[in-house]
Every structure is written in structure tokens, then in C-alpha cells.
PDB file of N, CA, C and O in Angstrom, chain B, residues numbered from 101:
ATOM      1  N   UNK B 101       0.848  -8.534  -7.230  1.00  0.00           N
ATOM      2  CA  UNK B 101       1.415  -9.382  -8.257  1.00  0.00           C
ATOM      3  C   UNK B 101       0.753  -9.030  -9.578  1.00  0.00           C
ATOM      4  O   UNK B 101      -0.384  -8.559  -9.617  1.00  0.00           O
ATOM      5  N   UNK B 102       1.478  -9.264 -10.650  1.00  0.00           N
ATOM      6  CA  UNK B 102       0.935  -8.988 -11.979  1.00  0.00           C
ATOM      7  C   UNK B 102       0.791 -10.316 -12.697  1.00  0.00           C
ATOM      8  O   UNK B 102       1.738 -11.098 -12.777  1.00  0.00           O
ATOM      9  N   UNK B 103      -0.411 -10.565 -13.222  1.00  0.00           N
ATOM     10  CA  UNK B 103      -0.684 -11.824 -13.907  1.00  0.00           C
ATOM     11  C   UNK B 103      -1.212 -11.552 -15.306  1.00  0.00           C
ATOM     12  O   UNK B 103      -1.767 -10.490 -15.588  1.00  0.00           O
ATOM     13  N   UNK B 104      -1.024 -12.538 -16.174  1.00  0.00           N
ATOM     14  CA  UNK B 104      -1.583 -12.481 -17.522  1.00  0.00           C
ATOM     15  C   UNK B 104      -2.138 -13.858 -17.851  1.00  0.00           C
ATOM     16  O   UNK B 104      -1.741 -14.848 -17.235  1.00  0.00           O
ATOM     17  N   UNK B 105      -3.046 -13.935 -18.806  1.00  0.00           N
ATOM     18  CA  UNK B 105      -3.610 -15.241 -19.168  1.00  0.00           C
ATOM     19  C   UNK B 105      -2.528 -16.170 -19.717  1.00  0.00           C
ATOM     20  O   UNK B 105      -1.596 -15.725 -20.387  1.00  0.00           O
ATOM     21  N   UNK B 106      -2.661 -17.446 -19.429  1.00  0.00           N
ATOM     22  CA  UNK B 106      -1.766 -18.440 -20.019  1.00  0.00           C
ATOM     23  C   UNK B 106      -2.003 -18.447 -21.528  1.00  0.00           C
ATOM     24  O   UNK B 106      -3.092 -18.096 -21.982  1.00  0.00           O
ATOM     25  N   UNK B 107      -0.998 -18.841 -22.310  1.00  0.00           N
ATOM     26  CA  UNK B 107      -1.154 -18.842 -23.771  1.00  0.00           C
ATOM     27  C   UNK B 107      -2.399 -19.612 -24.224  1.00  0.00           C
ATOM     28  O   UNK B 107      -2.638 -20.745 -23.805  1.00  0.00           O
ATOM     29  N   UNK B 108      -3.178 -18.968 -25.088  1.00  0.00           N
ATOM     30  CA  UNK B 108      -4.364 -19.600 -25.646  1.00  0.00           C
ATOM     31  C   UNK B 108      -5.616 -19.499 -24.793  1.00  0.00           C
ATOM     32  O   UNK B 108      -6.659 -20.033 -25.171  1.00  0.00           O
ATOM     33  N   UNK B 109      -5.536 -18.822 -23.642  1.00  0.00           N
ATOM     34  CA  UNK B 109      -6.697 -18.733 -22.754  1.00  0.00           C
ATOM     35  C   UNK B 109      -7.170 -17.300 -22.599  1.00  0.00           C
ATOM     36  O   UNK B 109      -6.400 -16.355 -22.766  1.00  0.00           O
ATOM     37  N   UNK B 110      -8.452 -17.153 -22.274  1.00  0.00           N
ATOM     38  CA  UNK B 110      -9.025 -15.876 -21.870  1.00  0.00           C
ATOM     39  C   UNK B 110      -9.512 -16.079 -20.444  1.00  0.00           C
ATOM     40  O   UNK B 110     -10.220 -17.043 -20.152  1.00  0.00           O
ATOM     41  N   UNK B 111      -9.132 -15.169 -19.564  1.00  0.00           N
ATOM     42  CA  UNK B 111      -9.496 -15.275 -18.155  1.00  0.00           C
ATOM     43  C   UNK B 111     -10.276 -14.027 -17.772  1.00  0.00           C
ATOM     44  O   UNK B 111      -9.810 -12.904 -17.963  1.00  0.00           O
ATOM     45  N   UNK B 112     -11.462 -14.238 -17.231  1.00  0.00           N
ATOM     46  CA  UNK B 112     -12.317 -13.119 -16.842  1.00  0.00           C
ATOM     47  C   UNK B 112     -11.894 -12.582 -15.475  1.00  0.00           C
ATOM     48  O   UNK B 112     -11.608 -13.341 -14.549  1.00  0.00           O
ATOM     49  N   UNK B 113     -11.863 -11.250 -15.376  1.00  0.00           N
ATOM     50  CA  UNK B 113     -11.597 -10.573 -14.109  1.00  0.00           C
ATOM     51  C   UNK B 113     -12.935 -10.442 -13.386  1.00  0.00           C
ATOM     52  O   UNK B 113     -13.843  -9.789 -13.901  1.00  0.00           O
ATOM     53  N   UNK B 114     -13.080 -11.048 -12.203  1.00  0.00           N
ATOM     54  CA  UNK B 114     -14.376 -11.032 -11.524  1.00  0.00           C
ATOM     55  C   UNK B 114     -14.759  -9.659 -10.965  1.00  0.00           C
ATOM     56  O   UNK B 114     -15.935  -9.416 -10.693  1.00  0.00           O
ATOM     57  N   UNK B 115     -13.799  -8.771 -10.792  1.00  0.00           N
ATOM     58  CA  UNK B 115     -14.089  -7.447 -10.247  1.00  0.00           C
ATOM     59  C   UNK B 115     -14.478  -6.478 -11.360  1.00  0.00           C
ATOM     60  O   UNK B 115     -15.493  -5.787 -11.261  1.00  0.00           O
ATOM     61  N   UNK B 116     -13.672  -6.430 -12.414  1.00  0.00           N
ATOM     62  CA  UNK B 116     -13.918  -5.483 -13.504  1.00  0.00           C
ATOM     63  C   UNK B 116     -14.856  -6.026 -14.573  1.00  0.00           C
ATOM     64  O   UNK B 116     -15.287  -5.284 -15.455  1.00  0.00           O
ATOM     65  N   UNK B 117     -15.173  -7.308 -14.502  1.00  0.00           N
ATOM     66  CA  UNK B 117     -16.109  -7.953 -15.436  1.00  0.00           C
ATOM     67  C   UNK B 117     -15.634  -7.892 -16.892  1.00  0.00           C
ATOM     68  O   UNK B 117     -16.442  -7.772 -17.813  1.00  0.00           O
ATOM     69  N   UNK B 118     -14.320  -7.976 -17.085  1.00  0.00           N
ATOM     70  CA  UNK B 118     -13.774  -8.045 -18.436  1.00  0.00           C
ATOM     71  C   UNK B 118     -12.693  -9.119 -18.456  1.00  0.00           C
ATOM     72  O   UNK B 118     -12.454  -9.785 -17.448  1.00  0.00           O
ATOM     73  N   UNK B 119     -12.047  -9.286 -19.594  1.00  0.00           N
ATOM     74  CA  UNK B 119     -10.970 -10.265 -19.698  1.00  0.00           C
ATOM     75  C   UNK B 119      -9.642  -9.619 -19.348  1.00  0.00           C
ATOM     76  O   UNK B 119      -9.425  -8.436 -19.608  1.00  0.00           O
ATOM     77  N   UNK B 120      -8.754 -10.409 -18.756  1.00  0.00           N
ATOM     78  CA  UNK B 120      -7.405  -9.914 -18.496  1.00  0.00           C
ATOM     79  C   UNK B 120      -6.740  -9.586 -19.825  1.00  0.00           C
ATOM     80  O   UNK B 120      -6.844 -10.364 -20.774  1.00  0.00           O
ATOM     81  N   UNK B 121      -6.059  -8.449 -19.909  1.00  0.00           N
ATOM     82  CA  UNK B 121      -5.350  -8.136 -21.150  1.00  0.00           C
ATOM     83  C   UNK B 121      -4.137  -9.048 -21.322  1.00  0.00           C
ATOM     84  O   UNK B 121      -3.606  -9.573 -20.344  1.00  0.00           O
ATOM     85  N   UNK B 122      -3.702  -9.233 -22.564  1.00  0.00           N
ATOM     86  CA  UNK B 122      -2.561 -10.106 -22.844  1.00  0.00           C
ATOM     87  C   UNK B 122      -1.285  -9.623 -22.171  1.00  0.00           C
ATOM     88  O   UNK B 122      -0.419 -10.434 -21.841  1.00  0.00           O
ATOM     89  N   UNK B 123      -1.154  -8.309 -21.961  1.00  0.00           N
ATOM     90  CA  UNK B 123       0.048  -7.786 -21.308  1.00  0.00           C
ATOM     91  C   UNK B 123      -0.002  -7.927 -19.792  1.00  0.00           C
ATOM     92  O   UNK B 123       0.999  -7.696 -19.114  1.00  0.00           O
ATOM     93  N   UNK B 124      -1.155  -8.304 -19.258  1.00  0.00           N
ATOM     94  CA  UNK B 124      -1.283  -8.563 -17.831  1.00  0.00           C
ATOM     95  C   UNK B 124      -1.946  -7.429 -17.080  1.00  0.00           C
ATOM     96  O   UNK B 124      -2.178  -6.348 -17.621  1.00  0.00           O
ATOM     97  N   UNK B 125      -2.248  -7.702 -15.812  1.00  0.00           N
ATOM     98  CA  UNK B 125      -2.900  -6.724 -14.940  1.00  0.00           C
ATOM     99  C   UNK B 125      -2.418  -6.946 -13.517  1.00  0.00           C
ATOM    100  O   UNK B 125      -2.191  -8.079 -13.093  1.00  0.00           O
ATOM    101  N   UNK B 126      -2.267  -5.863 -12.795  1.00  0.00           N
ATOM    102  CA  UNK B 126      -1.883  -5.912 -11.390  1.00  0.00           C
ATOM    103  C   UNK B 126      -3.105  -6.340 -10.573  1.00  0.00           C
ATOM    104  O   UNK B 126      -4.180  -5.755 -10.702  1.00  0.00           O
ATOM    105  N   UNK B 127      -2.932  -7.358  -9.738  1.00  0.00           N
ATOM    106  CA  UNK B 127      -4.004  -7.845  -8.867  1.00  0.00           C
ATOM    107  C   UNK B 127      -3.442  -7.983  -7.457  1.00  0.00           C
ATOM    108  O   UNK B 127      -2.229  -7.917  -7.260  1.00  0.00           O
ATOM    109  N   UNK B 128      -4.308  -8.171  -6.492  1.00  0.00           N
ATOM    110  CA  UNK B 128      -3.869  -8.296  -5.109  1.00  0.00           C
ATOM    111  C   UNK B 128      -3.021  -9.540  -4.878  1.00  0.00           C
ATOM    112  O   UNK B 128      -3.298 -10.604  -5.431  1.00  0.00           O
ATOM    113  N   UNK B 129      -1.986  -9.396  -4.056  1.00  0.00           N
ATOM    114  CA  UNK B 129      -1.091 -10.518  -3.768  1.00  0.00           C
ATOM    115  C   UNK B 129      -1.804 -11.673  -3.069  1.00  0.00           C
ATOM    116  O   UNK B 129      -1.389 -12.824  -3.195  1.00  0.00           O
ATOM    117  N   UNK B 130      -2.864 -11.377  -2.340  1.00  0.00           N
ATOM    118  CA  UNK B 130      -3.556 -12.411  -1.575  1.00  0.00           C
ATOM    119  C   UNK B 130      -4.967 -12.672  -2.105  1.00  0.00           C
ATOM    120  O   UNK B 130      -5.822 -13.176  -1.377  1.00  0.00           O
ATOM    121  N   UNK B 131      -5.206 -12.332  -3.362  1.00  0.00           N
ATOM    122  CA  UNK B 131      -6.509 -12.547  -3.992  1.00  0.00           C
ATOM    123  C   UNK B 131      -6.684 -14.042  -4.262  1.00  0.00           C
ATOM    124  O   UNK B 131      -5.990 -14.611  -5.104  1.00  0.00           O
ATOM    125  N   UNK B 132      -7.604 -14.666  -3.551  1.00  0.00           N
ATOM    126  CA  UNK B 132      -7.786 -16.117  -3.656  1.00  0.00           C
ATOM    127  C   UNK B 132      -8.182 -16.556  -5.057  1.00  0.00           C
ATOM    128  O   UNK B 132      -7.804 -17.643  -5.492  1.00  0.00           O
ATOM    129  N   UNK B 133      -8.940 -15.726  -5.771  1.00  0.00           N
ATOM    130  CA  UNK B 133      -9.335 -16.071  -7.139  1.00  0.00           C
ATOM    131  C   UNK B 133      -8.098 -16.263  -8.004  1.00  0.00           C
ATOM    132  O   UNK B 133      -7.992 -17.261  -8.717  1.00  0.00           O
ATOM    133  N   UNK B 134      -7.166 -15.325  -7.952  1.00  0.00           N
ATOM    134  CA  UNK B 134      -5.969 -15.418  -8.797  1.00  0.00           C
ATOM    135  C   UNK B 134      -4.963 -16.434  -8.275  1.00  0.00           C
ATOM    136  O   UNK B 134      -4.208 -17.009  -9.060  1.00  0.00           O
ATOM    137  N   UNK B 135      -4.938 -16.661  -6.995  1.00  0.00           N
ATOM    138  CA  UNK B 135      -4.087 -17.733  -6.458  1.00  0.00           C
ATOM    139  C   UNK B 135      -4.561 -19.076  -7.011  1.00  0.00           C
ATOM    140  O   UNK B 135      -3.742 -19.917  -7.380  1.00  0.00           O
ATOM    141  N   UNK B 136      -5.874 -19.280  -7.068  1.00  0.00           N
ATOM    142  CA  UNK B 136      -6.408 -20.522  -7.649  1.00  0.00           C
ATOM    143  C   UNK B 136      -6.127 -20.597  -9.140  1.00  0.00           C
ATOM    144  O   UNK B 136      -5.777 -21.661  -9.650  1.00  0.00           O
ATOM    145  N   UNK B 137      -6.278 -19.470  -9.853  1.00  0.00           N
ATOM    146  CA  UNK B 137      -5.989 -19.462 -11.296  1.00  0.00           C
ATOM    147  C   UNK B 137      -4.518 -19.789 -11.556  1.00  0.00           C
ATOM    148  O   UNK B 137      -4.204 -20.500 -12.511  1.00  0.00           O
ATOM    149  N   UNK B 138      -3.615 -19.278 -10.717  1.00  0.00           N
ATOM    150  CA  UNK B 138      -2.188 -19.609 -10.849  1.00  0.00           C
ATOM    151  C   UNK B 138      -1.958 -21.098 -10.636  1.00  0.00           C
ATOM    152  O   UNK B 138      -1.257 -21.747 -11.412  1.00  0.00           O
ATOM    153  N   UNK B 139      -2.550 -21.628  -9.587  1.00  0.00           N
ATOM    154  CA  UNK B 139      -2.378 -23.047  -9.262  1.00  0.00           C
ATOM    155  C   UNK B 139      -2.917 -23.937 -10.379  1.00  0.00           C
ATOM    156  O   UNK B 139      -2.339 -24.982 -10.677  1.00  0.00           O
ATOM    157  N   UNK B 140      -4.021 -23.525 -10.996  1.00  0.00           N
ATOM    158  CA  UNK B 140      -4.632 -24.314 -12.071  1.00  0.00           C
ATOM    159  C   UNK B 140      -3.946 -24.116 -13.418  1.00  0.00           C
ATOM    160  O   UNK B 140      -4.208 -24.864 -14.360  1.00  0.00           O
ATOM    161  N   UNK B 141      -3.068 -23.116 -13.518  1.00  0.00           N
ATOM    162  CA  UNK B 141      -2.362 -22.871 -14.772  1.00  0.00           C
ATOM    163  C   UNK B 141      -3.124 -21.990 -15.749  1.00  0.00           C
ATOM    164  O   UNK B 141      -2.748 -21.895 -16.917  1.00  0.00           O
ATOM    165  N   UNK B 142      -4.197 -21.340 -15.284  1.00  0.00           N
ATOM    166  CA  UNK B 142      -4.982 -20.470 -16.162  1.00  0.00           C
ATOM    167  C   UNK B 142      -4.316 -19.111 -16.376  1.00  0.00           C
ATOM    168  O   UNK B 142      -4.519 -18.474 -17.409  1.00  0.00           O
ATOM    169  N   UNK B 143      -3.519 -18.668 -15.395  1.00  0.00           N
ATOM    170  CA  UNK B 143      -2.759 -17.424 -15.530  1.00  0.00           C
ATOM    171  C   UNK B 143      -1.308 -17.700 -15.174  1.00  0.00           C
ATOM    172  O   UNK B 143      -0.992 -18.692 -14.517  1.00  0.00           O
ATOM    173  N   UNK B 144      -0.431 -16.807 -15.620  1.00  0.00           N
ATOM    174  CA  UNK B 144       0.993 -16.897 -15.287  1.00  0.00           C
ATOM    175  C   UNK B 144       1.436 -15.546 -14.746  1.00  0.00           C
ATOM    176  O   UNK B 144       0.862 -14.510 -15.085  1.00  0.00           O
ATOM    177  N   UNK B 145       2.461 -15.567 -13.903  1.00  0.00           N
ATOM    178  CA  UNK B 145       3.012 -14.330 -13.366  1.00  0.00           C
ATOM    179  C   UNK B 145       3.782 -13.594 -14.449  1.00  0.00           C
ATOM    180  O   UNK B 145       4.464 -14.207 -15.270  1.00  0.00           O
ATOM    181  N   UNK B 146       3.666 -12.275 -14.441  1.00  0.00           N
ATOM    182  CA  UNK B 146       4.422 -11.440 -15.373  1.00  0.00           C
ATOM    183  C   UNK B 146       5.715 -11.056 -14.677  1.00  0.00           C
ATOM    184  O   UNK B 146       5.698 -10.566 -13.548  1.00  0.00           O
ATOM    185  N   UNK B 147       6.834 -11.278 -15.352  1.00  0.00           N
ATOM    186  CA  UNK B 147       8.138 -10.930 -14.805  1.00  0.00           C
ATOM    187  C   UNK B 147       8.365  -9.442 -15.027  1.00  0.00           C
ATOM    188  O   UNK B 147       8.641  -9.012 -16.147  1.00  0.00           O
ATOM    189  N   UNK B 148       8.250  -8.654 -13.956  1.00  0.00           N
ATOM    190  CA  UNK B 148       8.382  -7.199 -14.062  1.00  0.00           C
ATOM    191  C   UNK B 148       9.759  -6.787 -14.559  1.00  0.00           C
ATOM    192  O   UNK B 148       9.867  -5.841 -15.339  1.00  0.00           O
ATOM    193  N   UNK B 149      10.805  -7.464 -14.131  1.00  0.00           N
ATOM    194  CA  UNK B 149      12.163  -7.102 -14.544  1.00  0.00           C
ATOM    195  C   UNK B 149      12.332  -7.260 -16.051  1.00  0.00           C
ATOM    196  O   UNK B 149      12.979  -6.430 -16.690  1.00  0.00           O
ATOM    197  N   UNK B 150      11.768  -8.302 -16.618  1.00  0.00           N
ATOM    198  CA  UNK B 150      11.878  -8.531 -18.058  1.00  0.00           C
ATOM    199  C   UNK B 150      11.111  -7.471 -18.835  1.00  0.00           C
ATOM    200  O   UNK B 150      11.585  -7.002 -19.870  1.00  0.00           O
ATOM    201  N   UNK B 151       9.933  -7.086 -18.351  1.00  0.00           N
ATOM    202  CA  UNK B 151       9.149  -6.092 -19.075  1.00  0.00           C
ATOM    203  C   UNK B 151       9.811  -4.718 -19.010  1.00  0.00           C
ATOM    204  O   UNK B 151       9.720  -3.951 -19.967  1.00  0.00           O
ATOM    205  N   UNK B 152      10.471  -4.396 -17.905  1.00  0.00           N
ATOM    206  CA  UNK B 152      11.196  -3.128 -17.803  1.00  0.00           C
ATOM    207  C   UNK B 152      12.394  -3.147 -18.739  1.00  0.00           C
ATOM    208  O   UNK B 152      12.670  -2.144 -19.398  1.00  0.00           O
ATOM    209  N   UNK B 153      13.110  -4.261 -18.814  1.00  0.00           N
ATOM    210  CA  UNK B 153      14.262  -4.378 -19.704  1.00  0.00           C
ATOM    211  C   UNK B 153      13.830  -4.261 -21.160  1.00  0.00           C
ATOM    212  O   UNK B 153      14.521  -3.626 -21.957  1.00  0.00           O
ATOM    213  N   UNK B 154      12.707  -4.859 -21.516  1.00  0.00           N
ATOM    214  CA  UNK B 154      12.198  -4.761 -22.884  1.00  0.00           C
ATOM    215  C   UNK B 154      11.867  -3.316 -23.241  1.00  0.00           C
ATOM    216  O   UNK B 154      12.122  -2.877 -24.363  1.00  0.00           O
ATOM    217  N   UNK B 155      11.306  -2.584 -22.300  1.00  0.00           N
ATOM    218  CA  UNK B 155      10.952  -1.192 -22.532  1.00  0.00           C
ATOM    219  C   UNK B 155      12.199  -0.346 -22.754  1.00  0.00           C
ATOM    220  O   UNK B 155      12.202   0.535 -23.614  1.00  0.00           O
ATOM    221  N   UNK B 156      13.249  -0.603 -21.996  1.00  0.00           N
ATOM    222  CA  UNK B 156      14.483   0.163 -22.143  1.00  0.00           C
ATOM    223  C   UNK B 156      15.145  -0.115 -23.484  1.00  0.00           C
ATOM    224  O   UNK B 156      15.778   0.777 -24.048  1.00  0.00           O
ATOM    225  N   UNK B 157      15.018  -1.321 -24.005  1.00  0.00           N
ATOM    226  CA  UNK B 157      15.607  -1.655 -25.296  1.00  0.00           C
ATOM    227  C   UNK B 157      14.935  -0.894 -26.432  1.00  0.00           C
ATOM    228  O   UNK B 157      15.572  -0.590 -27.441  1.00  0.00           O
ATOM    229  N   UNK B 158      13.654  -0.587 -26.271  1.00  0.00           N
ATOM    230  CA  UNK B 158      12.896   0.091 -27.320  1.00  0.00           C
ATOM    231  C   UNK B 158      13.342   1.541 -27.447  1.00  0.00           C
ATOM    232  O   UNK B 158      13.395   2.078 -28.553  1.00  0.00           O
ATOM    233  N   UNK B 159      13.660   2.173 -26.331  1.00  0.00           N
ATOM    234  CA  UNK B 159      14.050   3.591 -26.341  1.00  0.00           C
ATOM    235  C   UNK B 159      15.378   3.734 -26.925  1.00  0.00           C
ATOM    236  O   UNK B 159      15.891   4.848 -27.026  1.00  0.00           O
TER     237      UNK B 159
END
């Protein structure tokens, strides 16, 4: 799954020891850390179909 920080938040990646980029990062589908962050509203899922469509519009 691909997640990005919720608007106005910075979320630290516990593995890479940095902040999630605003465009999002691919993480494990069963990663309990990110499942909890999703449930708490700290991160949101990135819609892959929308990001691909946006890229095609630019070209």
C-alpha cells in the first residue's frame, strides 16, 4: 500500500528514520505501524489510479 501524511502532519518512518514524503511512500500491506497510523488518521492512502491519470495529463 502507498501512504502519505495527512494534511498538516509529518509522520516519521520507523525503518528509514526520516519523514514520509508528501507524495507518499510504498509500505508493507500488513505493517502494523502504518495500519495504526491509518486508523488514527495520521496517514492517508494514496490513490494509485489518480496519480497515474495525473501523470498522463502532464505528458
